[in-house]
Backbone of each chain as ProteinMPNN parsed JSONL, in Angstrom:
{"seq_chain_A": "GQNIDQPTEMTATEGAIVQINCTYQTSGFNGLFWYQQHAGEAPTFLSYNVLDGLEEKGRFSSFLSRSKGYSYLLLKELQMKDSASYLCAVILTGGGNKLTFGTGTQLKVEL", "coords_chain_A": {"N_chain_A": [[4.456, 2.69, -16.066], [3.934, 3.831, -12.689], [4.247, 2.348, -9.512], [3.566, 2.168, -6.241], [3.472, 0.462, -3.172], [1.913, 0.214, -0.015], [0.884, -0.818, 3.298], [-2.427, -0.217, 4.133], [-3.484, 0.341, 6.752], [-2.264, 0.187, 10.136], [-1.971, -1.035, 13.464], [-0.6, -0.357, 16.699], [1.052, -0.734, 19.854], [1.533, 1.605, 22.468], [5.083, 2.359, 23.178], [6.012, 0.198, 22.048], [7.542, -1.361, 18.989], [7.223, -0.591, 15.526], [7.093, -1.604, 12.114], [6.881, -0.282, 9.009], [6.139, -1.294, 5.879], [7.229, -0.734, 2.292], [6.861, -1.185, -0.982], [8.081, -0.856, -4.336], [7.57, -0.24, -7.738], [8.913, 1.352, -10.345], [9.57, 3.357, -13.226], [11.941, 4.677, -13.015], [14.627, 5.452, -10.683], [15.696, 7.545, -8.127], [16.063, 7.72, -5.517], [14.49, 7.409, -2.162], [11.837, 8.691, -0.131], [10.642, 9.141, 3.216], [7.704, 10.348, 4.609], [5.885, 12.002, 7.204], [2.549, 12.471, 8.203], [0.251, 14.211, 9.863], [-3.296, 14.178, 10.683], [-5.068, 16.497, 8.775], [-2.915, 18.141, 8.401], [0.194, 19.222, 6.905], [2.483, 17.153, 5.084], [5.561, 16.083, 6.589], [9.128, 15.891, 6.623], [10.841, 12.774, 7.056], [12.8, 10.81, 6.478], [15.376, 9.88, 4.209], [16.576, 7.743, 1.613], [19.076, 6.747, -0.511], [21.039, 5.089, -1.014], [21.558, 1.446, -0.769], [20.767, 0.036, 2.463], [20.708, 0.945, 5.986], [19.288, 3.726, 7.536], [19.575, 5.702, 10.297], [17.794, 7.664, 12.62], [17.378, 9.012, 15.369], [14.486, 7.832, 16.962], [13.484, 6.877, 14.69], [14.076, 4.843, 11.882], [15.136, 4.035, 8.66], [15.12, 1.758, 5.899], [16.563, 0.579, 2.889], [16.442, -1.541, -0.056], [17.478, -1.634, -3.086], [17.664, -3.493, -5.141], [15.534, -5.19, -4.628], [13.519, -3.518, -4.651], [12.326, -2.329, -2.272], [11.51, -0.984, 0.763], [11.582, -0.001, 4.28], [10.099, 1.581, 7.096], [11.106, 2.169, 10.379], [9.812, 2.446, 13.544], [10.538, 3.188, 16.769], [10.02, 2.729, 20.372], [7.285, 3.617, 20.535], [5.154, 6.435, 20.681], [2.061, 8.135, 21.646], [1.773, 10.442, 20.064], [2.835, 9.521, 17.603], [0.843, 8.547, 16.107], [-0.334, 8.739, 12.916], [-0.365, 9.417, 9.409], [1.862, 7.634, 7.326], [3.986, 8.248, 4.693], [5.303, 6.915, 1.79], [7.628, 7.733, -0.652], [8.924, 7.902, -4.005], [11.653, 9.222, -5.733], [11.674, 10.251, -8.96], [13.485, 9.512, -12.08], [14.566, 11.717, -14.601], [14.684, 14.422, -14.159], [13.698, 17.399, -12.428], [13.267, 16.525, -9.786], [10.991, 15.017, -9.137], [8.381, 13.546, -7.2], [6.82, 10.45, -6.576], [4.144, 9.345, -4.922], [3.182, 6.739, -2.44], [-0.049, 5.503, -1.225], [-0.018, 5.888, 1.444], [0.257, 4.877, 4.87], [-1.876, 4.452, 7.535], [-1.215, 4.82, 10.796], [-2.085, 3.74, 13.946], [-1.667, 4.374, 17.264], [-1.952, 2.737, 20.241], [-2.934, 2.698, 23.773]], "CA_chain_A": [[3.719, 3.301, -14.938], [4.627, 3.914, -11.386], [3.426, 1.57, -8.536], [4.131, 2.016, -4.862], [2.464, -0.206, -2.29], [2.077, 0.229, 1.431], [-0.293, -1.272, 4.004], [-3.418, 0.85, 4.42], [-3.609, 0.662, 8.185], [-1.599, -0.566, 11.048], [-2.223, -0.592, 14.848], [0.554, -0.742, 17.514], [1.004, -0.323, 21.299], [2.553, 2.597, 22.982], [6.174, 1.826, 23.655], [6.445, -0.88, 21.082], [8.261, -1.138, 17.795], [6.471, -1.011, 14.368], [7.744, -1.618, 10.826], [6.017, -0.103, 7.855], [6.835, -1.552, 4.629], [6.845, -0.002, 1.154], [7.527, -1.875, -2.158], [7.875, 0.007, -5.479], [7.926, -0.583, -9.201], [8.871, 2.575, -10.959], [10.339, 3.51, -14.327], [13.28, 5.271, -12.716], [14.734, 5.584, -9.214], [16.819, 8.343, -7.677], [16.067, 7.795, -4.046], [13.172, 7.164, -1.539], [11.666, 9.475, 1.039], [9.37, 8.803, 3.985], [7.144, 11.539, 5.235], [4.867, 11.814, 8.272], [1.396, 13.423, 7.961], [-0.919, 14.101, 10.822], [-4.573, 14.517, 10.137], [-5.379, 17.909, 8.557], [-1.653, 18.873, 8.339], [1.096, 18.983, 5.76], [3.547, 16.122, 5.162], [6.815, 16.62, 7.043], [10.083, 14.883, 6.166], [11.314, 11.874, 8.136], [14.069, 10.221, 6.133], [15.788, 9.839, 2.805], [17.518, 6.774, 1.308], [19.419, 6.589, -1.857], [21.914, 3.824, -1.215], [21.089, 0.415, 0.094], [21.13, -0.016, 3.928], [19.854, 1.463, 7.008], [19.533, 5.198, 7.93], [19.057, 5.819, 11.589], [17.675, 9.092, 12.991], [16.601, 8.944, 16.694], [13.585, 6.763, 17.123], [13.044, 6.451, 13.387], [15.194, 4.338, 11.056], [14.592, 3.627, 7.27], [16.017, 0.726, 5.276], [16.343, 0.455, 1.431], [17.04, -2.524, -0.902], [17.084, -1.227, -4.484], [17.527, -4.678, -5.972], [14.269, -5.766, -4.218], [12.46, -2.477, -4.745], [11.784, -2.432, -1.023], [11.963, -0.058, 1.852], [10.767, -0.031, 5.372], [10.341, 2.682, 8.146], [10.946, 1.526, 11.645], [9.581, 3.325, 14.586], [10.837, 2.567, 18.139], [9.49, 3.456, 21.545], [6.137, 4.299, 20.018], [4.384, 7.395, 21.432], [0.765, 8.475, 21.119], [1.904, 11.506, 19.063], [3.283, 8.958, 16.445], [-0.397, 8.252, 15.386], [-0.35, 9.546, 11.826], [-0.19, 8.635, 8.149], [3.238, 7.566, 6.833], [3.932, 8.225, 3.198], [6.514, 6.443, 1.023], [7.634, 8.419, -1.972], [10.133, 7.685, -4.85], [12.142, 10.248, -6.636], [11.824, 9.575, -10.363], [14.498, 10.073, -12.861], [14.0, 12.624, -15.656], [14.705, 15.788, -13.799], [12.609, 17.975, -11.664], [13.188, 16.074, -8.454], [9.691, 14.77, -8.922], [8.119, 12.465, -6.307], [5.631, 9.6, -6.742], [3.779, 8.874, -3.549], [2.206, 5.744, -2.152], [-1.277, 6.077, -0.673], [0.156, 6.211, 2.935], [-0.083, 3.831, 5.94], [-2.337, 4.999, 8.723], [-0.776, 4.174, 11.965], [-2.77, 4.09, 15.176], [-0.908, 3.926, 18.527], [-2.954, 2.64, 21.367], [-2.387, 2.515, 25.112]], "C_chain_A": [[4.516, 3.226, -13.646], [3.626, 3.187, -10.352], [4.205, 1.527, -7.262], [3.098, 1.494, -3.887], [2.93, -0.11, -0.816], [0.814, -0.317, 2.006], [-1.214, -0.033, 4.284], [-3.457, 1.278, 5.864], [-2.785, -0.225, 9.089], [-1.981, -0.033, 12.529], [-1.015, -1.138, 15.68], [0.305, -0.163, 18.863], [2.021, 0.752, 21.658], [3.829, 1.856, 23.596], [6.85, 0.715, 22.91], [7.204, -0.482, 19.818], [7.362, -1.567, 16.617], [7.314, -0.762, 13.122], [6.756, -1.443, 9.77], [6.692, -0.321, 6.662], [6.385, -0.908, 3.337], [7.593, -0.828, 0.034], [7.128, -0.985, -3.404], [8.297, -0.658, -6.787], [7.799, 0.777, -9.959], [9.837, 2.505, -12.193], [11.792, 4.022, -14.216], [13.308, 5.353, -11.156], [15.895, 6.498, -8.906], [16.813, 8.526, -6.179], [14.538, 7.557, -3.473], [13.08, 8.038, -0.355], [10.558, 8.882, 1.911], [8.986, 10.104, 4.695], [5.993, 11.153, 6.235], [3.797, 12.791, 7.986], [0.338, 13.236, 8.986], [-2.109, 14.635, 10.191], [-4.803, 16.029, 9.99], [-4.142, 18.751, 8.446], [-0.892, 18.536, 7.058], [2.015, 17.809, 5.967], [4.803, 16.725, 5.748], [7.829, 15.438, 6.857], [10.548, 14.053, 7.335], [12.691, 11.376, 7.789], [14.159, 10.127, 4.59], [16.814, 8.664, 2.572], [17.789, 6.781, -0.171], [20.302, 5.43, -2.146], [21.288, 2.666, -0.424], [21.578, 0.475, 1.544], [20.196, 0.684, 4.78], [20.277, 2.855, 7.366], [18.842, 5.327, 9.254], [19.031, 7.345, 12.109], [16.769, 9.067, 14.233], [15.824, 7.729, 16.781], [13.257, 6.19, 15.842], [14.294, 5.917, 12.64], [14.457, 3.855, 9.704], [15.584, 2.768, 6.6], [15.586, 0.732, 3.744], [17.034, -0.736, 0.889], [16.611, -2.227, -2.37], [16.848, -2.454, -5.35], [16.171, -5.309, -5.829], [13.124, -4.788, -4.422], [11.638, -2.384, -3.453], [12.372, -1.484, -0.105], [11.048, -0.311, 3.081], [11.066, 1.122, 6.29], [10.101, 1.927, 9.406], [10.82, 2.501, 12.736], [9.697, 2.622, 15.928], [10.153, 3.351, 19.21], [8.213, 4.268, 21.16], [5.511, 5.29, 21.11], [2.998, 7.677, 20.756], [0.856, 9.458, 19.929], [2.449, 10.916, 17.648], [2.017, 8.434, 15.564], [-0.501, 9.227, 14.202], [-0.307, 8.765, 10.495], [1.285, 8.719, 7.704], [3.327, 7.303, 5.372], [5.34, 7.864, 2.675], [6.569, 7.11, -0.228], [9.054, 8.169, -2.635], [10.408, 8.827, -5.656], [12.343, 9.634, -8.109], [12.97, 10.241, -11.073], [13.851, 11.041, -13.894], [14.029, 14.049, -15.305], [13.535, 16.278, -13.012], [12.508, 17.563, -10.236], [11.694, 15.654, -8.084], [9.469, 13.488, -8.069], [6.848, 11.735, -6.681], [5.344, 8.997, -5.384], [2.944, 7.608, -3.506], [1.033, 6.37, -1.48], [-1.199, 6.312, 0.773], [-0.347, 4.978, 3.714], [-0.569, 4.568, 7.156], [-2.075, 4.303, 9.92], [-1.518, 4.644, 13.139], [-1.994, 3.498, 16.365], [-1.889, 3.87, 19.613], [-2.233, 2.362, 22.668], [-2.203, 1.03, 25.387]], "O_chain_A": [[5.597, 2.643, -13.56], [2.413, 3.398, -10.354], [5.299, 0.97, -7.168], [1.989, 2.02, -3.791], [4.09, -0.311, -0.456], [-0.225, -0.314, 1.346], [-0.734, 1.046, 4.631], [-3.461, 2.473, 6.158], [-2.64, -1.399, 8.751], [-2.247, 1.145, 12.764], [-0.493, -2.218, 15.402], [-0.504, 0.746, 19.043], [3.167, 0.773, 21.209], [3.702, 0.914, 24.378], [8.014, 0.362, 23.098], [7.472, 0.706, 19.635], [6.805, -2.665, 16.613], [8.132, 0.157, 13.075], [5.875, -2.282, 9.581], [7.698, 0.32, 6.359], [5.213, -0.541, 3.257], [8.788, -1.103, 0.138], [6.018, -0.46, -3.487], [9.213, -1.476, -6.88], [6.691, 1.267, -10.173], [10.78, 1.713, -12.206], [12.658, 3.859, -15.076], [12.295, 5.331, -10.457], [17.001, 6.249, -9.386], [17.494, 9.402, -5.647], [13.556, 7.526, -4.214], [14.049, 8.18, 0.39], [9.655, 8.209, 1.415], [9.805, 10.818, 5.272], [5.29, 10.153, 6.091], [4.107, 13.897, 7.544], [-0.387, 12.241, 8.991], [-2.028, 15.449, 9.271], [-4.738, 16.759, 10.979], [-4.255, 19.976, 8.397], [-1.294, 17.688, 6.262], [2.287, 17.525, 7.133], [5.097, 17.869, 5.402], [7.493, 14.255, 6.915], [10.644, 14.54, 8.462], [13.628, 11.458, 8.583], [13.191, 10.272, 3.843], [17.822, 8.608, 3.276], [16.869, 6.816, -0.989], [20.357, 4.867, -3.239], [20.542, 2.92, 0.521], [22.695, 0.924, 1.803], [19.063, 0.993, 4.413], [21.467, 3.148, 7.488], [17.638, 5.088, 9.346], [19.999, 8.102, 12.047], [15.544, 9.097, 14.124], [16.387, 6.638, 16.69], [12.765, 5.062, 15.816], [15.392, 6.461, 12.754], [13.331, 3.357, 9.719], [16.787, 3.006, 6.707], [14.409, 0.874, 3.413], [18.163, -0.99, 1.308], [15.5, -2.554, -2.786], [15.949, -2.465, -6.191], [15.671, -5.909, -6.781], [11.948, -5.147, -4.377], [10.408, -2.361, -3.504], [13.565, -1.187, -0.148], [9.912, -0.765, 2.944], [12.192, 1.619, 6.283], [9.133, 1.183, 9.562], [11.69, 3.363, 12.86], [9.047, 1.609, 16.184], [9.751, 4.496, 19.003], [8.118, 5.462, 21.446], [5.391, 4.943, 22.285], [2.798, 7.498, 19.554], [0.134, 9.332, 18.94], [2.522, 11.651, 16.663], [2.191, 7.959, 14.441], [-0.728, 10.417, 14.419], [-0.217, 7.538, 10.514], [1.869, 9.803, 7.721], [2.832, 6.299, 4.859], [6.363, 8.426, 3.066], [5.555, 7.084, -0.925], [10.113, 8.21, -2.01], [9.493, 9.402, -6.246], [13.075, 8.672, -8.342], [13.382, 11.354, -10.744], [12.624, 11.1, -13.973], [13.472, 14.869, -16.036], [12.494, 15.625, -12.948], [11.74, 18.171, -9.49], [11.216, 15.875, -6.971], [10.211, 12.511, -8.173], [5.874, 12.377, -7.074], [6.144, 8.271, -4.794], [2.105, 7.383, -4.377], [1.033, 7.564, -1.179], [-2.133, 6.858, 1.361], [-1.204, 4.206, 3.283], [0.225, 5.265, 7.789], [-2.647, 3.234, 10.13], [-1.605, 5.853, 13.356], [-1.721, 2.299, 16.434], [-2.592, 4.841, 19.89], [-1.104, 1.871, 22.691], [-1.749, 0.654, 26.468]]}, "seq_chain_B": "NAGVTQTPKFRVLKTGQSMTLLCAQDMNHEYMYWYRQDPGMGLRLIHYSVGEGTTAKGEVPDGYNVSRLKKQNFLLGLESAAPSQTSVYFCASSSSLGEQYFGPGTRLTVT", "coords_chain_B": {"N_chain_B": [[11.349, 33.381, 9.14], [9.228, 31.854, 7.219], [8.915, 29.6, 5.681], [7.079, 27.544, 3.562], [4.179, 29.031, 2.413], [0.665, 29.103, 1.878], [-2.2, 30.443, 0.276], [-5.694, 30.772, -0.349], [-6.696, 29.236, 2.84], [-9.102, 27.855, 2.874], [-11.716, 27.249, 0.654], [-14.774, 27.615, -1.048], [-16.215, 26.882, -3.958], [-18.54, 27.44, -6.748], [-19.602, 25.255, -9.42], [-17.911, 25.893, -12.414], [-16.894, 28.357, -11.761], [-13.985, 30.417, -11.33], [-10.572, 30.387, -9.982], [-7.631, 31.235, -8.191], [-4.865, 29.813, -6.642], [-2.383, 30.631, -4.301], [1.052, 30.224, -3.812], [3.909, 30.597, -1.735], [7.347, 30.807, -1.162], [10.223, 31.118, 1.065], [12.748, 30.119, 1.027], [14.475, 30.241, -0.98], [14.344, 28.334, -2.975], [14.772, 26.537, -5.96], [12.907, 24.703, -7.192], [9.5, 24.017, -7.414], [6.217, 22.807, -6.58], [2.873, 21.583, -7.232], [0.457, 19.735, -5.623], [-2.352, 17.439, -5.445], [-4.507, 16.0, -2.978], [-6.349, 13.253, -2.241], [-8.83, 11.149, -0.64], [-7.65, 7.868, -0.265], [-6.128, 8.026, -2.512], [-3.616, 9.117, -2.364], [-0.911, 11.526, -2.604], [-0.962, 13.417, -5.497], [0.963, 14.662, -8.306], [0.415, 17.749, -9.801], [1.293, 20.034, -11.403], [4.65, 21.268, -12.018], [7.643, 23.195, -11.408], [10.844, 24.116, -12.314], [12.306, 26.363, -12.119], [12.344, 29.902, -12.127], [9.934, 31.235, -14.402], [9.592, 28.879, -15.688], [7.483, 25.996, -16.383], [5.94, 22.756, -15.898], [4.158, 19.77, -16.876], [2.491, 17.594, -14.529], [1.39, 14.551, -13.119], [-1.33, 14.69, -13.149], [-2.561, 17.044, -14.762], [-4.789, 18.129, -16.112], [-7.271, 20.639, -16.445], [-6.133, 22.491, -14.917], [-3.83, 25.36, -14.535], [-0.726, 26.886, -14.376], [1.689, 29.305, -13.12], [4.862, 30.822, -12.838], [6.085, 33.452, -12.234], [7.732, 34.81, -10.588], [10.535, 33.809, -8.605], [9.934, 33.006, -6.019], [7.314, 32.502, -5.894], [4.425, 30.461, -6.815], [1.797, 29.951, -8.761], [-1.485, 28.425, -8.928], [-3.947, 27.836, -11.084], [-7.492, 27.572, -11.497], [-9.53, 27.365, -14.186], [-12.249, 26.8, -14.854], [-14.14, 25.559, -12.596], [-14.73, 22.212, -11.385], [-16.773, 19.674, -9.853], [-15.097, 17.389, -9.422], [-12.662, 18.486, -8.895], [-12.669, 19.021, -6.247], [-10.805, 18.818, -3.326], [-7.832, 18.528, -1.404], [-5.18, 20.751, -1.622], [-1.822, 20.919, -2.014], [1.119, 22.745, -1.917], [4.724, 22.634, -2.665], [8.232, 22.922, -2.1], [11.586, 22.651, -3.127], [15.183, 22.384, -3.021], [17.528, 21.581, -5.671], [18.36, 18.951, -5.077], [17.339, 18.247, -2.701], [15.049, 17.456, 0.036], [11.417, 17.768, -0.179], [9.606, 20.608, 0.882], [6.611, 21.156, 2.456], [3.637, 23.213, 2.113], [0.909, 24.416, 4.179], [-1.547, 23.571, 3.135], [-4.664, 23.793, 0.991], [-7.936, 23.686, 1.356], [-10.345, 22.875, -0.875], [-13.661, 23.014, -2.027], [-15.885, 22.147, -4.416], [-18.997, 22.879, -5.558]], "CA_chain_B": [[11.422, 32.397, 8.098], [8.016, 31.221, 7.191], [8.967, 28.27, 4.934], [6.088, 27.624, 2.511], [2.852, 29.435, 2.764], [-0.397, 28.99, 0.782], [-3.493, 31.203, 0.447], [-6.324, 30.737, 0.934], [-6.643, 28.038, 3.502], [-10.281, 27.122, 2.666], [-12.516, 27.98, -0.347], [-15.864, 26.925, -1.691], [-16.534, 27.422, -5.363], [-19.562, 26.793, -7.547], [-19.181, 24.717, -10.692], [-17.749, 26.911, -13.515], [-16.203, 29.508, -11.272], [-12.474, 30.275, -11.428], [-9.854, 30.961, -8.793], [-6.214, 31.091, -8.18], [-4.25, 29.495, -5.296], [-1.001, 31.271, -4.294], [2.098, 29.565, -2.921], [5.059, 31.49, -1.566], [8.421, 30.21, -0.325], [11.243, 32.056, 1.34], [13.951, 29.402, 1.211], [15.241, 30.48, -2.313], [14.353, 27.031, -3.716], [14.5, 26.586, -7.395], [11.928, 23.829, -7.63], [8.198, 24.163, -6.799], [5.303, 21.792, -6.976], [1.497, 21.467, -6.775], [-0.137, 18.434, -5.537], [-3.685, 17.36, -4.808], [-4.594, 14.798, -2.073], [-7.703, 12.741, -2.139], [-8.852, 9.93, 0.112], [-7.324, 6.619, -0.924], [-5.317, 8.256, -3.712], [-2.302, 9.635, -2.113], [-0.505, 12.851, -3.204], [-0.579, 13.312, -7.037], [1.594, 15.916, -8.797], [-0.412, 18.395, -10.826], [2.253, 20.72, -12.244], [5.792, 21.643, -11.203], [8.558, 24.249, -11.96], [12.318, 23.916, -12.016], [12.93, 27.596, -12.054], [11.512, 31.03, -12.505], [9.651, 31.365, -15.815], [9.38, 27.531, -16.193], [6.529, 25.072, -15.705], [5.864, 21.518, -16.645], [2.943, 19.041, -16.401], [2.822, 16.334, -13.733], [0.58, 13.373, -13.329], [-2.817, 14.97, -13.342], [-2.56, 18.435, -15.058], [-5.904, 18.591, -16.912], [-8.127, 21.449, -15.778], [-5.311, 23.386, -14.086], [-2.781, 26.006, -15.216], [0.309, 27.336, -13.336], [2.627, 30.249, -13.524], [6.013, 31.059, -12.032], [6.657, 34.662, -12.732], [8.791, 35.15, -9.575], [11.102, 32.543, -8.058], [9.432, 32.698, -4.693], [5.909, 32.264, -5.98], [3.999, 29.488, -7.802], [0.281, 30.012, -8.666], [-2.246, 27.349, -9.474], [-5.267, 28.445, -11.54], [-8.589, 26.62, -11.967], [-10.322, 28.241, -14.999], [-13.7, 26.488, -14.789], [-14.008, 24.459, -11.512], [-15.651, 21.084, -11.501], [-16.841, 18.958, -8.568], [-14.025, 16.464, -9.409], [-11.581, 19.168, -8.434], [-12.835, 19.069, -4.76], [-9.6, 18.175, -2.867], [-6.847, 19.315, -0.575], [-4.097, 21.145, -2.592], [-0.641, 21.207, -1.284], [2.29, 23.3, -2.567], [5.869, 22.25, -2.078], [9.448, 23.511, -2.73], [12.837, 21.961, -2.786], [16.418, 22.658, -3.818], [17.699, 20.463, -6.815], [18.639, 17.619, -4.564], [16.824, 18.033, -1.286], [13.627, 17.003, 0.352], [10.406, 18.811, -0.519], [8.928, 21.154, 2.116], [5.17, 21.39, 2.102], [2.796, 24.261, 2.694], [-0.149, 23.817, 5.131], [-2.718, 23.057, 2.274], [-5.846, 24.556, 0.798], [-9.206, 22.762, 1.199], [-11.218, 23.421, -1.816], [-14.84, 22.382, -2.237], [-16.674, 22.676, -5.582], [-20.364, 22.409, -5.439]], "C_chain_B": [[10.177, 31.529, 8.048], [7.939, 29.878, 6.602], [8.02, 28.417, 3.671], [4.741, 27.945, 3.026], [1.913, 29.346, 1.581], [-1.636, 29.892, 1.289], [-4.461, 30.91, -0.7], [-6.228, 29.318, 1.536], [-7.865, 27.15, 3.172], [-11.056, 27.908, 1.438], [-13.626, 27.037, -0.803], [-16.25, 27.579, -2.952], [-17.827, 26.698, -5.96], [-18.967, 26.307, -8.894], [-19.045, 25.839, -11.68], [-17.052, 28.082, -13.083], [-14.654, 29.241, -11.411], [-11.839, 30.737, -10.208], [-8.378, 30.52, -8.954], [-5.64, 30.819, -6.764], [-2.787, 29.99, -5.355], [-0.107, 30.443, -3.337], [3.282, 30.433, -2.871], [6.016, 30.711, -0.715], [9.52, 31.124, -0.08], [12.582, 31.309, 1.633], [14.838, 29.485, -0.004], [15.435, 29.233, -3.073], [13.97, 27.264, -5.115], [13.241, 25.845, -7.817], [10.612, 24.056, -6.672], [7.247, 23.342, -7.35], [3.878, 22.057, -6.525], [0.979, 20.154, -6.839], [-1.608, 18.501, -5.174], [-3.645, 16.044, -4.092], [-6.023, 14.459, -1.845], [-7.703, 11.477, -1.398], [-8.512, 8.707, -0.759], [-6.435, 6.806, -2.183], [-3.882, 8.714, -3.469], [-2.114, 11.032, -2.714], [-0.191, 12.622, -4.758], [-0.106, 14.707, -7.524], [0.73, 16.445, -9.914], [0.51, 19.078, -11.854], [3.566, 20.907, -11.307], [6.62, 22.713, -12.06], [9.927, 24.092, -11.482], [13.056, 25.227, -11.98], [11.962, 28.689, -12.438], [11.302, 31.086, -14.036], [9.409, 29.99, -16.483], [8.291, 26.847, -15.531], [6.514, 23.868, -16.491], [4.685, 20.732, -16.021], [3.414, 17.88, -15.572], [1.902, 15.281, -14.078], [-0.775, 13.567, -13.63], [-3.029, 16.469, -13.685], [-3.794, 19.075, -15.73], [-6.868, 19.434, -15.937], [-7.446, 22.481, -14.857], [-4.263, 24.122, -14.958], [-1.937, 26.684, -14.116], [1.038, 28.483, -13.988], [3.62, 30.565, -12.463], [6.769, 32.308, -12.446], [7.82, 35.203, -11.859], [9.342, 33.799, -8.955], [10.431, 32.122, -6.738], [7.85, 32.326, -4.825], [5.498, 31.292, -7.054], [2.447, 29.524, -7.664], [-0.346, 28.907, -9.452], [-3.684, 27.949, -9.816], [-6.204, 27.299, -11.857], [-9.524, 27.661, -12.854], [-11.806, 28.045, -14.936], [-13.802, 25.31, -13.791], [-15.122, 23.471, -11.698], [-15.637, 20.379, -10.225], [-15.648, 17.954, -8.333], [-12.756, 17.103, -8.916], [-11.605, 19.446, -6.895], [-11.634, 18.277, -4.177], [-8.941, 19.045, -1.923], [-5.65, 19.46, -1.465], [-2.9, 21.519, -1.685], [0.5, 21.739, -2.365], [3.59, 22.771, -1.838], [7.053, 22.894, -2.705], [10.584, 22.683, -2.343], [14.048, 22.659, -3.585], [16.498, 21.544, -4.789], [17.806, 19.065, -6.262], [18.022, 17.21, -3.234], [15.464, 17.649, -1.223], [12.692, 18.087, 0.007], [9.769, 19.194, 0.904], [7.573, 21.528, 1.626], [4.562, 22.567, 2.804], [1.649, 23.584, 3.489], [-1.501, 23.328, 4.308], [-3.813, 24.015, 2.087], [-6.913, 23.511, 0.547], [-10.132, 23.46, 0.299], [-12.42, 22.499, -2.046], [-15.622, 22.959, -3.486], [-18.1, 22.014, -5.639], [-21.152, 22.491, -6.811]], "O_chain_B": [[10.092, 30.545, 8.783], [7.057, 29.083, 6.927], [8.194, 29.322, 2.856], [4.201, 27.287, 3.916], [2.321, 29.495, 0.429], [-1.97, 30.016, 2.467], [-4.068, 30.819, -1.863], [-5.775, 28.367, 0.899], [-7.772, 25.923, 3.168], [-10.954, 29.131, 1.339], [-13.431, 25.827, -0.922], [-16.586, 28.763, -2.968], [-18.101, 25.531, -5.681], [-17.996, 26.858, -9.412], [-19.948, 26.667, -11.8], [-16.597, 28.838, -13.942], [-14.154, 28.127, -11.568], [-12.476, 31.433, -9.417], [-8.002, 29.62, -9.705], [-5.933, 31.553, -5.82], [-2.078, 29.778, -6.339], [-0.5, 30.05, -2.238], [3.66, 30.989, -3.901], [5.651, 30.063, 0.266], [9.8, 31.925, -0.971], [13.425, 31.803, 2.381], [15.881, 28.833, -0.039], [16.456, 29.015, -3.725], [13.054, 28.012, -5.457], [12.552, 26.307, -8.726], [10.667, 24.234, -5.455], [7.328, 23.087, -8.551], [3.689, 22.714, -5.501], [0.999, 19.479, -7.868], [-2.069, 19.514, -4.648], [-2.926, 15.113, -4.458], [-6.808, 15.255, -1.331], [-6.72, 10.739, -1.458], [-9.04, 8.554, -1.86], [-6.051, 5.828, -2.824], [-3.052, 8.665, -4.376], [-3.046, 11.626, -3.256], [0.645, 11.823, -5.181], [-0.686, 15.743, -7.2], [0.357, 15.726, -10.841], [0.497, 18.727, -13.034], [3.547, 20.734, -10.088], [6.306, 23.029, -13.207], [10.14, 23.94, -10.279], [14.278, 25.251, -11.83], [10.898, 28.433, -13.001], [12.236, 31.007, -14.834], [9.071, 29.918, -17.664], [8.084, 26.995, -14.327], [6.991, 23.853, -17.626], [4.274, 20.954, -14.882], [4.463, 17.274, -15.787], [1.617, 15.092, -15.26], [-1.397, 12.741, -14.297], [-3.679, 17.133, -12.878], [-3.886, 20.29, -15.908], [-7.201, 19.009, -14.831], [-8.103, 23.228, -14.132], [-3.847, 23.597, -15.991], [-2.45, 27.002, -13.044], [1.029, 28.643, -15.209], [3.273, 30.581, -11.282], [7.901, 32.257, -12.929], [8.715, 35.916, -12.313], [8.613, 32.815, -8.837], [10.401, 30.932, -6.425], [7.243, 31.88, -3.851], [6.122, 31.26, -8.115], [1.884, 29.184, -6.623], [0.161, 28.489, -10.493], [-4.429, 28.45, -8.973], [-5.824, 26.251, -12.381], [-10.139, 28.597, -12.343], [-12.561, 29.017, -14.961], [-13.555, 24.167, -14.174], [-16.246, 23.789, -12.087], [-14.633, 20.423, -9.515], [-15.256, 17.715, -7.191], [-11.828, 16.387, -8.541], [-10.67, 20.029, -6.345], [-11.482, 17.111, -4.541], [-9.385, 20.158, -1.641], [-5.138, 18.482, -2.009], [-3.001, 22.315, -0.751], [0.699, 21.206, -3.456], [3.588, 22.504, -0.636], [6.908, 23.408, -3.814], [10.55, 22.047, -1.29], [13.893, 23.353, -4.59], [15.66, 20.642, -4.777], [17.391, 18.101, -6.905], [18.143, 16.09, -2.736], [14.762, 17.515, -2.225], [13.103, 19.242, -0.099], [9.488, 18.41, 1.811], [7.392, 22.118, 0.561], [4.915, 22.889, 3.939], [1.469, 22.367, 3.457], [-2.407, 22.741, 4.9], [-3.958, 24.958, 2.866], [-6.814, 22.628, -0.305], [-10.665, 24.519, 0.633], [-12.223, 21.3, -2.243], [-15.947, 24.146, -3.526], [-18.282, 20.801, -5.748], [-22.327, 22.128, -6.87]]}, "name": "protein", "num_of_chains": 2, "seq": "GQNIDQPTEMTATEGAIVQINCTYQTSGFNGLFWYQQHAGEAPTFLSYNVLDGLEEKGRFSSFLSRSKGYSYLLLKELQMKDSASYLCAVILTGGGNKLTFGTGTQLKVELNAGVTQTPKFRVLKTGQSMTLLCAQDMNHEYMYWYRQDPGMGLRLIHYSVGEGTTAKGEVPDGYNVSRLKKQNFLLGLESAAPSQTSVYFCASSSSLGEQYFGPGTRLTVT"}
């Protein structure tokens, strides 16, 4: 079976830094995505990691350790518009580019 | 360039009725997917397609059928709707190695 764990909720202050963790145990692994989803909207792509290490993209960074089955999304200089759900998803082996999603972390940014 | 579009956006069905959800993409992607999203469950893959004329089962295929007669379209059918199929349905598409792009979603209520 596939198991992806994320915290259900997090709260942070505007301007601060927040780290959202994701651990996974899957029968195969071809990479890991992070998506952002605002309430009532579609998920949108944030980052992709296939090799160990840090990928930086503006205010967002994502880290992967394949040996530990662990990833995190780092959001810097938080803004109110960053309040959203953040979804961790693993690409499974076996073809089809199939994703298995975690249940998402609801981030609330406060003043 | 509209990306991924879904019709309808909202629908209410009575138990036992049938309906078809339409997904269209204009990015010439080979792969297309149907997910459902329920509170606390995350996104779950229903069916997917790796090319025109092909379909395959995902994690939760029971009660649904799909067809991919044209490369740009992926249809999801409910033959006899049940209250357990009340959900938000998302379609997505991707190239063979790229991120998945999601449509805006269809909110379906079965009474």
